[in-house]
N, CA, C and O of each residue as an XYZ file, in Angstrom:
476
protein
N      48.924    -55.321     33.182
C      48.980    -53.940     32.744
C      50.436    -53.467     32.826
O      51.124    -53.714     33.816
N      50.882    -52.799     31.795
C      52.248    -52.292     31.752
C      52.443    -51.183     32.778
O      51.509    -50.459     33.123
N      53.676    -51.070     33.254
C      54.001    -50.121     34.323
C      53.667    -48.674     33.957
O      53.082    -47.954     34.767
N      54.027    -48.242     32.756
C      53.758    -46.867     32.322
C      52.257    -46.602     32.258
O      51.784    -45.562     32.717
N      51.516    -47.538     31.692
C      50.059    -47.379     31.597
C      49.427    -47.354     32.989
O      48.499    -46.586     33.244
N      49.933    -48.192     33.876
C      49.432    -48.226     35.252
C      49.675    -46.883     35.939
O      48.792    -46.355     36.615
N      50.868    -46.340     35.763
C      51.199    -45.044     36.352
C      50.330    -43.922     35.810
O      49.863    -43.074     36.570
N      50.111    -43.912     34.504
C      49.272    -42.873     33.895
C      47.831    -42.982     34.377
O      47.183    -41.971     34.650
N      47.327    -44.225     34.482
C      45.981    -44.430     34.977
C      45.872    -43.928     36.423
O      44.906    -43.256     36.785
N      46.867    -44.262     37.234
C      46.870    -43.829     38.630
C      46.900    -42.318     38.762
O      46.193    -41.754     39.597
N      47.707    -41.661     37.950
C      47.782    -40.198     38.015
C      46.461    -39.561     37.610
O      46.036    -38.577     38.216
N      45.806    -40.111     36.588
C      44.497    -39.594     36.172
C      43.466    -39.761     37.275
O      42.699    -38.842     37.562
N      43.448    -40.936     37.893
C      42.524    -41.181     38.998
C      42.837    -40.245     40.172
O      41.924    -39.703     40.795
N      44.111    -40.058     40.467
C      44.509    -39.196     41.579
C      44.054    -37.759     41.341
O      43.589    -37.103     42.273
N      44.177    -37.260     40.119
C      43.720    -35.896     39.816
C      42.228    -35.753     40.127
O      41.809    -34.793     40.775
N      41.439    -36.712     39.662
C      39.989    -36.667     39.920
C      39.703    -36.753     41.421
O      38.877    -36.006     41.946
N      40.379    -37.655     42.093
C      40.192    -37.844     43.532
C      40.519    -36.562     44.290
O      39.769    -36.146     45.173
N      41.634    -35.944     43.942
C      42.037    -34.705     44.609
C      41.025    -33.595     44.365
O      40.667    -32.867     45.291
N      40.560    -33.460     43.128
C      39.579    -32.428     42.809
C      38.290    -32.646     43.598
O      37.670    -31.684     44.050
N      37.887    -33.898     43.764
C      36.684    -34.204     44.542
C      36.872    -33.850     46.016
O      35.894    -33.655     46.738
N      38.118    -33.766     46.458
C      38.413    -33.434     47.848
C      38.903    -31.993     48.020
O      39.575    -31.667     48.999
N      38.557    -31.140     47.058
C      38.798    -29.712     47.209
C      40.151    -29.196     46.747
O      40.472    -28.033     46.991
N      40.951    -30.020     46.090
C      42.243    -29.575     45.573
C      42.029    -28.917     44.205
O      41.211    -29.372     43.406
N      42.768    -27.856     43.955
C      42.756    -27.219     42.633
C      44.094    -27.531     41.974
O      45.149    -27.133     42.467
N      44.037    -28.242     40.866
C      45.262    -28.659     40.172
C      45.871    -27.452     39.471
O      45.199    -26.764     38.703
N      47.148    -27.202     39.740
C      47.889    -26.112     39.088
C      48.704    -26.627     37.912
O      48.791    -25.981     36.867
N      49.301    -27.801     38.097
C      50.247    -28.308     37.103
C      50.436    -29.804     37.318
O      50.278    -30.309     38.429
N      50.775    -30.505     36.242
C      51.076    -31.934     36.357
C      52.430    -32.219     35.713
O      52.868    -31.530     34.792
N      53.068    -33.248     36.227
C      54.346    -33.742     35.700
C      55.403    -32.641     35.560
O      56.022    -32.487     34.507
N      55.595    -31.889     36.630
C      56.629    -30.852     36.647
C      57.994    -31.536     36.725
O      58.238    -32.365     37.602
N      58.880    -31.172     35.790
C      60.225    -31.749     35.758
C      61.268    -30.656     35.888
O      61.112    -29.550     35.372
N      62.325    -30.995     36.586
C      63.473    -30.103     36.710
C      64.710    -30.978     36.894
O      64.618    -32.205     36.874
N      65.845    -30.354     37.069
C      67.106    -31.090     37.221
C      67.053    -32.076     38.387
O      67.662    -33.145     38.332
N      66.323    -31.711     39.441
C      66.271    -32.532     40.649
C      65.350    -33.747     40.519
O      65.459    -34.693     41.299
N      64.448    -33.724     39.540
C      63.526    -34.845     39.364
C      62.170    -34.397     38.873
O      62.053    -33.406     38.152
N      61.139    -35.136     39.270
C      59.787    -34.855     38.797
C      58.796    -34.994     39.940
O      58.987    -35.785     40.863
N      57.731    -34.205     39.855
C      56.613    -34.322     40.798
C      55.356    -34.516     39.963
O      55.173    -33.851     38.943
N      54.495    -35.423     40.396
C      53.343    -35.801     39.577
C      52.295    -34.702     39.473
O      51.839    -34.385     38.375
N      51.912    -34.123     40.597
C      50.836    -33.128     40.606
C      51.211    -31.993     41.559
O      51.724    -32.223     42.655
N      50.942    -30.767     41.115
C      51.083    -29.603     41.984
C      49.693    -28.980     42.059
O      49.074    -28.685     41.038
N      49.220    -28.787     43.278
C      47.853    -28.316     43.478
C      47.809    -27.307     44.617
O      48.808    -27.059     45.291
N      46.636    -26.736     44.814
C      46.387    -25.890     45.979
C      45.225    -26.493     46.738
O      44.251    -26.966     46.154
N      45.352    -26.464     48.070
C      44.292    -26.992     48.932
C      44.209    -26.133     50.184
O      45.158    -26.064     50.966
N      43.082    -25.490     50.366
C      42.849    -24.652     51.544
C      43.990    -23.656     51.783
O      44.479    -23.507     52.903
N      44.400    -22.981     50.709
C      45.420    -21.944     50.812
C      46.855    -22.444     50.896
O      47.775    -21.654     51.106
N      47.053    -23.739     50.735
C      48.381    -24.344     50.831
C      48.783    -24.906     49.466
O      47.962    -25.506     48.772
N      50.030    -24.712     49.089
C      50.556    -25.314     47.876
C      50.911    -26.764     48.202
O      51.596    -27.031     49.190
N      50.450    -27.691     47.378
C      50.638    -29.111     47.673
C      51.330    -29.800     46.502
O      50.861    -29.753     45.364
N      52.446    -30.435     46.806
C      53.162    -31.261     45.839
C      52.694    -32.697     46.101
O      52.767    -33.180     47.231
N      52.216    -33.372     45.060
C      51.613    -34.684     45.250
C      52.371    -35.752     44.472
O      52.543    -35.653     43.257
N      52.815    -36.762     45.188
C      53.425    -37.947     44.585
C      52.342    -39.015     44.515
O      51.687    -39.310     45.515
N      52.157    -39.594     43.330
C      51.166    -40.648     43.130
C      51.900    -41.974     43.003
O      52.805    -42.118     42.181
N      51.506    -42.938     43.819
C      52.102    -44.279     43.767
C      50.985    -45.270     43.490
O      50.029    -45.368     44.258
N      51.108    -46.004     42.390
C      50.096    -46.960     41.975
C      50.738    -48.332     41.848
O      51.767    -48.490     41.191
N      50.122    -49.321     42.484
C      50.645    -50.689     42.430
C      49.494    -51.672     42.306
O      48.377    -51.407     42.750
N      49.787    -52.807     41.697
C      48.817    -53.892     41.659
C      49.096    -54.800     42.839
O      50.069    -55.554     42.841
N      48.238    -54.723     43.841
C      48.395    -55.541     45.034
C      49.502    -55.041     45.943
O      50.202    -54.079     45.627
N      49.648    -55.712     47.083
C      50.649    -55.275     48.056
C      51.634    -56.392     48.386
O      52.233    -56.404     49.461
N      51.795    -57.321     47.460
C      52.694    -58.447     47.693
C      54.119    -57.989     47.986
O      54.817    -58.598     48.797
N      54.545    -56.929     47.331
C      55.897    -56.392     47.550
C      55.842    -55.073     48.315
O      56.704    -54.211     48.143
N      54.829    -54.921     49.157
C      54.651    -53.702     49.925
C      53.553    -52.839     49.334
O      53.161    -52.998     48.178
N      53.074    -51.936     50.145
C      52.004    -51.043     49.712
C      52.577    -49.906     48.860
O      53.782    -49.657     48.881
N      51.712    -49.224     48.117
C      52.215    -48.099     47.314
C      52.927    -47.052     48.166
O      53.975    -46.538     47.774
N      52.361    -46.736     49.333
C      52.982    -45.699     50.166
C      54.325    -46.146     50.725
O      55.194    -45.311     50.978
N      54.507    -47.437     50.919
C      55.796    -47.935     51.402
C      56.894    -47.802     50.345
O      58.082    -47.872     50.661
N      56.488    -47.610     49.095
C      57.482    -47.461     48.030
C      58.074    -46.055     47.966
O      58.971    -45.797     47.164
N      57.581    -45.150     48.802
C      58.159    -43.798     48.873
C      59.303    -43.859     49.894
O      59.124    -43.577     51.078
N      60.452    -44.226     49.403
C      61.643    -44.412     50.243
C      62.197    -43.078     50.729
O      61.772    -42.015     50.276
N      63.133    -43.143     51.639
C      63.781    -41.929     52.138
C      64.451    -41.180     50.990
O      64.370    -39.953     50.922
N      65.113    -41.905     50.087
C      65.754    -41.256     48.929
C      64.708    -40.552     48.071
O      64.948    -39.439     47.604
N      63.549    -41.182     47.853
C      62.478    -40.576     47.064
C      61.938    -39.340     47.781
O      61.664    -38.327     47.137
N      61.782    -39.409     49.093
C      61.318    -38.261     49.867
C      62.276    -37.077     49.716
O      61.841    -35.934     49.577
N      63.574    -37.359     49.743
C      64.572    -36.294     49.586
C      64.493    -35.674     48.196
O      64.620    -34.458     48.055
N      64.282    -36.503     47.156
C      64.138    -35.977     45.788
C      62.875    -35.125     45.672
O      62.894    -34.065     45.047
N      61.785    -35.586     46.271
C      60.539    -34.811     46.228
C      60.729    -33.448     46.880
O      60.262    -32.440     46.350
N      61.404    -33.406     48.015
C      61.668    -32.139     48.693
C      62.540    -31.230     47.829
O      62.320    -30.020     47.782
N      63.528    -31.809     47.147
C      64.403    -31.018     46.273
C      63.627    -30.449     45.087
O      63.842    -29.301     44.696
N      62.732    -31.243     44.518
C      61.905    -30.759     43.404
C      60.981    -29.648     43.899
O      60.814    -28.633     43.222
N      60.384    -29.834     45.068
C      59.507    -28.805     45.635
C      60.272    -27.494     45.822
O      59.762    -26.427     45.481
N      61.483    -27.568     46.360
C      62.287    -26.360     46.564
C      62.607    -25.679     45.240
O      62.566    -24.452     45.147
N      62.919    -26.455     44.228
C      63.192    -25.899     42.902
C      61.958    -25.171     42.365
O      62.066    -24.071     41.823
N      60.804    -25.782     42.515
C      59.559    -25.159     42.053
C      59.314    -23.844     42.792
O      58.976    -22.831     42.181
N      59.487    -23.873     44.096
C      59.259    -22.675     44.905
C      60.192    -21.535     44.504
O      59.797    -20.369     44.538
N      61.423    -21.864     44.128
C      62.410    -20.852     43.758
C      62.210    -20.304     42.350
O      62.697    -19.218     42.036
N      61.500    -21.041     41.503
C      61.375    -20.636     40.101
C      59.973    -20.158     39.719
O      59.728    -19.861     38.550
N      59.056    -20.080     40.674
C      57.695    -19.635     40.387
C      57.301    -18.514     41.350
O      57.691    -18.502     42.517
N      56.521    -17.580     40.825
C      56.067    -16.431     41.616
C      54.612    -16.621     42.042
O      53.919    -17.520     41.566
N      54.177    -15.766     42.935
C      52.789    -15.702     43.386
C      52.273    -17.047     43.899
O      51.212    -17.519     43.488
N      53.036    -17.648     44.795
C      52.652    -18.932     45.379
C      52.189    -18.744     46.814
O      52.615    -17.804     47.485
N      51.320    -19.632     47.291
C      50.964    -19.580     48.716
C      52.223    -19.735     49.570
O      53.178    -20.397     49.163
N      52.221    -19.129     50.737
C      53.421    -19.183     51.586
C      53.597    -20.552     52.246
O      54.721    -20.961     52.536
N      52.494    -21.256     52.482
C      52.592    -22.586     53.082
C      52.603    -23.648     51.987
O      51.955    -23.503     50.951
N      53.356    -24.720     52.241
C      53.392    -25.823     51.281
C      53.644    -27.132     52.013
O      54.128    -27.154     53.144
N      53.298    -28.228     51.329
C      53.506    -29.564     51.889
C      53.600    -30.570     50.752
O      53.318    -30.264     49.593
N      54.005    -31.779     51.122
C      54.077    -32.873     50.152
C      53.123    -33.971     50.611
O      53.238    -34.490     51.721
N      52.184    -34.313     49.739
C      51.221    -35.377     49.998
C      51.531    -36.575     49.111
O      52.218    -36.447     48.098
N      51.025    -37.724     49.494
C      51.129    -38.937     48.682
C      49.719    -39.482     48.468
O      48.927    -39.572     49.406
N      49.418    -39.843     47.227
C      48.192    -40.571     46.929
C      48.622    -41.994     46.594
O      49.335    -42.231     45.619
N      48.173    -42.938     47.427
C      48.502    -44.353     47.248
C      47.295    -45.047     46.642
O      46.185    -44.968     47.167
N      47.533    -45.733     45.518
C      46.446    -46.404     44.813
C      46.815    -47.860     44.588
O      47.878    -48.168     44.050
N      45.926    -48.752     45.006
C      46.097    -50.171     44.726
C      45.072    -50.571     43.676
O      43.902    -50.194     43.746
N      45.541    -51.342     42.700
C      44.717    -51.745     41.571
C      44.688    -53.270     41.508
O      45.697    -53.934     41.745
N      43.518    -53.810     41.185
C      43.403    -55.261     41.031
C      44.102    -55.687     39.744
O      44.369    -54.846     38.886
N      44.403    -56.982     39.593
C      45.034    -57.458     38.353
C      44.206    -57.136     37.102
O      44.747    -57.062     35.998
N      42.908    -56.947     37.278
C      42.035    -56.612     36.141
C      41.921    -55.118     35.889
O      41.188    -54.689     34.997
N      42.650    -54.317     36.677
C      42.669    -52.875     36.437
C      41.632    -52.082     37.203
O      41.431    -50.904     36.906
N      40.962    -52.682     38.185
C      39.996    -51.956     39.017
C      40.708    -51.377     40.232
O      41.555    -52.027     40.844
N      40.354    -50.163     40.563
C      40.945    -49.540     41.744
C      40.272    -50.134     42.979
O      39.049    -50.096     43.119
N      41.094    -50.681     43.866
C      40.551    -51.308     45.070
C      40.815    -50.484     46.330
O      40.169    -50.690     47.357
N      41.763    -49.553     46.248
C      42.043    -48.708     47.417
C      42.727    -47.427     46.971
O      43.653    -47.443     46.160
N      42.253    -46.327     47.516
C      42.888    -45.025     47.311
C      43.051    -44.384     48.681
O      42.097    -44.284     49.452
N      44.255    -43.959     48.968
C      44.501    -43.301     50.252
C      45.308    -42.031     50.022
O      46.337    -42.037     49.346
N      44.812    -40.945     50.602
C      45.501    -39.657     50.543
C      46.227    -39.472     51.872
O      45.607    -39.489     52.935
N      47.527    -39.298     51.802
C      48.327    -39.076     53.002
C      48.859    -37.651     52.929
O      49.775    -37.356     52.161
N      48.269    -36.768     53.743
C      48.714    -35.385     53.768
C      49.975    -35.255     54.595
O      50.164    -35.966     55.583
N      50.841    -34.334     54.179
C      52.101    -34.096     54.886
C      52.910    -35.377     55.016
O      53.489    -35.646     56.068
N      52.951    -36.155     53.965
C      53.630    -37.457     53.999
C      55.145    -37.316     54.097
O      55.831    -38.217     54.579
N      55.652    -36.192     53.643
C      57.097    -35.960     53.667
C      57.329    -34.683     54.452
O      56.732    -33.647     54.156
N      58.196    -34.754     55.457
C      58.451    -33.540     56.256
C      59.885    -33.092     56.115
O      60.282    -32.091     56.712
């Protein structure tokens, strides 16, 4: 499966997974000068920025391990940009990661939601 298609599939699955767990999706694929965030949602009164990482297998590390310190810093910068450019937002916010592992045949074998993954 091509990387772009894998990423799009993972983001679609993550949206459904989040909704099943009480998240309300506000926006997807928010882009700004600082970068991009996959999903912006609300959960229990908190604004949540969600990074989705999808990989086939864990031979080169797990999906969550691919969220490097540099990536965490970019996610925080994008979150700050969003907070500064949008009104009527919840006062609390956090960054979550949805890690998805997919089999070589395209079946999802593991989904993990990591709340407050970036501090």
